[in-house]
MIPA-883273 format. One record per residue: residue in three letters; y, z, x of N, C-alpha, C, O in turn. Coordinates in Angstrom, 2 decimals, always signed. Each point is the difference from the previous one (the first is absolute). Last residue first. Layout:
BEGIN
R residu     npy     npz     npx    capy    capz    capx     cpy     cpz     cpx     opy     opz     opx
R    ALA       Y       Z       X       Y       Z       X       Y       Z       X       Y       Z       X
...
END
This chain:
BEGIN
R residu     npy     npz     npx    capy    capz    capx     cpy     cpz     cpx     opy     opz     opx
R    UNK  -49.72  +25.13   +3.43   -1.02   -0.95   +1.03   +0.91   -1.26   +0.01   -0.34   -1.00   +0.64
R    UNK   +1.12   +5.49   -2.70   +0.68   -0.17   +1.07   -0.51   -1.43   +0.75   +0.35   -0.35   +1.12
R    UNK   -0.31   +2.00   -6.28   -0.87   +0.07   +0.98   +0.97   -0.64   +1.17   +0.88   -0.84   -0.21
R    UNK   +0.76   +1.23   -4.09   -0.65   +1.01   +0.29   -0.73   +0.26   +1.04   -0.34   +1.16   +0.24
R    UNK   +4.75   -4.28   -1.49   -1.45   -0.17   +0.25   -0.26   +1.53   +0.09   +0.89   +0.75   +0.41
R    UNK   +3.54   -2.22   -1.13   -0.91   +0.41   -1.27   -1.53   +0.06   +0.58   -0.87   +0.46   -0.75
R    UNK   +4.70   -1.56   +3.68   +0.28   +1.08   -0.60   -0.76   +0.58   -1.22   +0.16   +1.12   -0.48
R    UNK   -1.04   -5.38   +2.80   +0.04   +1.39   +1.19   +0.34   +1.14   -0.93   -0.79   +0.94   +0.02
R    UNK   +1.12   -5.00   -2.42   -1.36   +0.33   +0.27   -0.17   +1.27   +1.03   -0.85   +0.88   -0.12
R    UNK   +5.03   -2.57   -0.58   -0.47   +0.43   -1.36   -1.32   +0.51   +0.26   -0.28   +1.17   -0.25
R    UNK   +1.97   -3.75   +3.63   +0.69   +1.26   +0.16   -0.67   +0.80   -1.33   -0.58   +1.06   +0.22
R    UNK   -0.58   -5.40   +0.01   -0.74   +0.65   +1.03   +0.58   +1.56   +0.26   -0.68   +0.92   +0.46
R    UNK   +2.90   -4.10   -3.38   -1.50   +0.52   -0.80   -0.80   +0.76   +1.28   -0.82   +0.88   -0.26
R    UNK   +5.51   -2.43   +1.52   -0.33   +0.91   -1.11   -1.18   +0.25   -0.71   -0.14   +1.04   -0.65
R    UNK   +0.25   -4.47   +3.99   +0.37   +1.57   +0.41   +0.00   +0.91   -0.98   -0.83   +0.91   -0.06
R    UNK   -2.20   -5.19   -1.01   +1.36   +0.29   +0.24   +0.39   +1.39   +0.75   -0.75   +0.96   -0.18
R    UNK   -3.94   -3.77   +0.73   +0.78   +1.05   -1.05   +1.42   +0.03   +0.49   +0.34   -0.03   +1.18
R    UNK   -3.25   -4.38   +0.04   +0.48   +1.43   +0.53   +0.60   +0.66   -1.17   +0.73   -0.56   -0.82
R    UNK   -4.37   -3.16   -0.88   +1.23   +0.10   +1.05   +0.51   +1.38   +0.29   -0.37   +0.95   -0.71
R    UNK   -3.95   -4.03   -1.45   +0.58   +0.97   +0.36   +1.20   +0.02   +0.78   +0.07   -0.69   +1.02
R    UNK   -2.12   -1.96   -5.48   +0.35   -0.14   +1.40   +0.27   +1.17   +0.49   +0.63   +0.72   -0.78
R    UNK   -1.73   -1.78   -3.80   -0.99   +0.35   +0.89   +0.23   -0.02   +1.63   -0.86   +0.22   +0.85
R    UNK   +3.65   -0.50   -4.97   -0.77   -1.27   +0.40   -1.04   +0.19   +0.53   -0.88   -0.85   -0.13
R    UNK   +3.58   +4.27   -0.91   -0.20   -0.47   -1.31   -1.04   -1.24   +0.41   -1.02   -0.25   -0.65
R    UNK   +1.48   +3.27   +4.74   +1.20   -0.40   -0.84   -1.21   -0.44   -1.15   -1.22   +0.07   +0.15
R    UNK   +0.88   +3.61   +3.56   -0.87   -1.23   -0.57   +0.75   -0.40   -1.30   +0.12   +0.72   -0.99
R    UNK   +1.36   +1.90   +5.82   -0.08   +0.22   -1.33   -0.34   -1.30   -0.41   +0.39   -1.03   +0.55
R    UNK   -0.65   +4.28   +4.11   +0.19   -1.39   -0.61   -0.02   +0.18   -1.81   -0.46   +0.97   -0.60
R    UNK   +1.05   +2.21   +5.72   -0.24   -0.08   -1.42   +0.36   -1.41   -0.57   +1.07   -0.56   +0.27
R    UNK   -2.90   +2.64   +5.02   +0.87   -0.77   -1.23   -0.34   -0.04   -1.46   -1.10   -0.19   -0.50
R    UNK   -1.73   +2.21   +4.24   +1.26   +1.00   -0.37   +0.83   -0.84   -1.24   +0.34   +0.44   -1.10
R    UNK   -4.30   -1.90   +3.64   +1.13   -0.09   +0.92   +0.98   +1.01   -0.57   +0.94   +0.42   +0.67
R    UNK   -4.65   -1.74   -3.13   -0.36   +0.84   +0.80   +1.03   +0.34   +0.98   -0.06   +1.12   +0.52
R    UNK   +1.65   -2.26   -5.26   -0.75   -0.75   +0.99   -0.64   +0.77   +0.92   +0.35   +1.17   -0.21
R    UNK   +1.34   -0.30   -4.77   +0.13   +0.34   +1.01   -0.87   -0.76   +1.26   -1.23   +0.03   -0.09
R    UNK   +3.36   -0.85   -5.22   -1.09   -0.07   +0.85   +0.60   +0.50   +1.40   +1.15   -0.29   +0.35
R    UNK   +0.59   -0.24   -5.64   +0.27   +0.17   +1.18   -1.11   +0.47   +0.99   -0.46   +1.12   -0.23
R    UNK   +1.44   -3.58   -5.07   -0.57   +1.22   +1.01   +0.69   -0.24   +1.28   +0.76   -0.95   +0.17
R    UNK   +1.99   -0.58   -4.53   -0.74   -0.24   +1.03   -0.61   +0.83   +0.87   +0.69   +0.78   +0.65
R    UNK   +2.41   -0.58   -4.48   -1.34   -0.45   -0.56   -0.93   -0.57   +0.98   -1.04   -0.58   -0.31
R    UNK   +4.85   +3.86   +1.76   +0.08   -0.79   -1.35   -1.17   -0.16   -0.63   -0.57   +0.91   -0.60
R    UNK   -0.52   +0.67   +4.77   +1.66   -0.32   +0.02   -0.10   -0.80   -1.24   -0.65   -1.05   -0.06
R    UNK   -3.27   +4.58   +1.84   +0.36   -1.16   -0.70   +1.36   -0.05   -0.21   +0.60   +0.96   -0.48
R    UNK   -4.90   +1.16   +3.90   +1.31   +0.15   -0.81   +0.06   -1.07   -0.79   -0.86   -0.88   +0.02
R    UNK   -2.61   +1.23   +3.34   +0.89   +1.31   +0.34   +1.07   +0.26   -0.98   +0.73   +0.99   +0.12
R    UNK   -5.63   -3.99   +1.22   +1.11   -0.02   -0.91   +0.62   +1.59   -0.10   -0.61   +1.03   -0.30
R    UNK   -2.12   -3.66   +4.83   +0.09   +1.00   -1.02   +1.19   +0.06   -1.31   +1.18   +0.05   +0.34
R    UNK   -4.35   -3.14   +3.84   +1.03   +0.41   -0.73   -0.03   +1.09   -1.01   -1.02   +0.25   -0.65
R    UNK   -2.69   -1.33   +3.35   +0.82   +0.87   +0.51   +1.41   -0.14   -0.59   +0.78   +0.91   +0.27
R    UNK   -4.27   -3.82   -1.56   -0.51   +1.47   -0.62   +0.85   +0.93   +0.74   -0.03   +1.14   -0.46
R    UNK   +1.98   -6.32   -0.54   -1.03   +0.62   +1.05   -0.34   +1.45   -0.59   +0.72   +0.41   -0.92
R    UNK   +1.02   -3.77   -2.57   +0.48   +0.74   +1.16   -1.19   +0.64   +0.73   -1.02   +0.49   -0.48
R    UNK   +0.81   -3.29   -3.66   -0.15   -0.73   +1.37   +0.19   +1.01   +1.21   -0.55   -0.17   +1.09
R    UNK   +1.02   +1.40   -5.76   -1.40   -0.10   +0.35   -0.29   -0.94   +1.30   -1.11   -0.22   +0.48
R    UNK   +5.53   +0.91   -2.20   -0.63   +1.12   +0.34   -1.42   +0.15   +0.34   -0.45   +0.86   +0.75
R    UNK   +2.90   -4.74   -2.24   +0.43   +0.32   +1.32   -0.78   +1.04   +0.50   -0.56   -0.06   +1.09
R    UNK   +0.15   -1.28   -5.63   -1.22   -0.62   +1.03   +0.39   +0.07   +1.44   -0.77   -0.29   +0.91
R    UNK   +3.45   +2.50   -4.34   -1.52   +0.57   -0.03   -0.85   -0.82   +0.99   -0.94   +0.44   +0.67
R    UNK   +5.26   -1.84   -1.60   +0.22   +1.11   +0.81   -1.58   +0.78   +0.00   -0.36   +0.75   +0.90
R    UNK   +0.86   -4.75   -3.36   +0.28   -0.40   +1.42   +0.17   +1.45   +0.84   -0.27   +0.02   +1.20
R    UNK   -0.11   +0.09   -5.68   -1.14   -0.27   +0.29   -0.10   -0.44   +1.78   -0.94   +0.12   +0.78
R    UNK   +4.08   +3.56   -2.72   +0.02   -1.22   -0.54   -1.34   -0.37   +0.71   -0.53   +0.81   +0.76
R    UNK   +1.38   +4.43   -1.90   -0.07   -1.25   +1.05   +0.02   -1.08   -0.67   -0.42   +0.04   -1.16
R    UNK   +2.13   +4.86   -0.76   -0.74   -1.03   -0.32   +0.16   -1.28   +1.06   +1.03   -0.66   +0.03
R    UNK   -0.17   +6.16   +0.62   +0.38   -1.23   -0.04   -0.98   -1.07   -0.39   -1.09   -0.05   +0.57
R    UNK   +1.99   +5.70   +0.02   -0.77   -1.16   -0.02   +0.82   -1.01   -0.62   +0.87   +0.22   -0.84
R    UNK   +0.47   +4.23   +4.16   +0.00   -0.61   -1.16   -0.92   -1.43   -0.16   -0.22   -0.75   +0.95
R    UNK   -0.19   +5.40   +2.19   +0.50   -1.60   -0.04   -0.15   -0.40   -1.29   -1.04   +0.24   -0.62
END
C-alpha cells in the first residue's frame, strides 16, 4: 500500500471511525475504508465520506493481497 499524507480533515475523520472500519487502500490521495457491510468508502480531502468509485473498487479488488 502506498503512503499518502492526509489532510487534517482526513486525519480527524479517520480518528472518528468506528473500530470495525478498516483502511484497505488508497485512491489517489484519499484513503479507502471498508465498512463492516463490505461497502468501500473514500475519505475526501475535506474529511467527508463518499462511496468509492467503481474503478477504485475494482483496482482495490485486483491489488488487495487479502481476501477480507
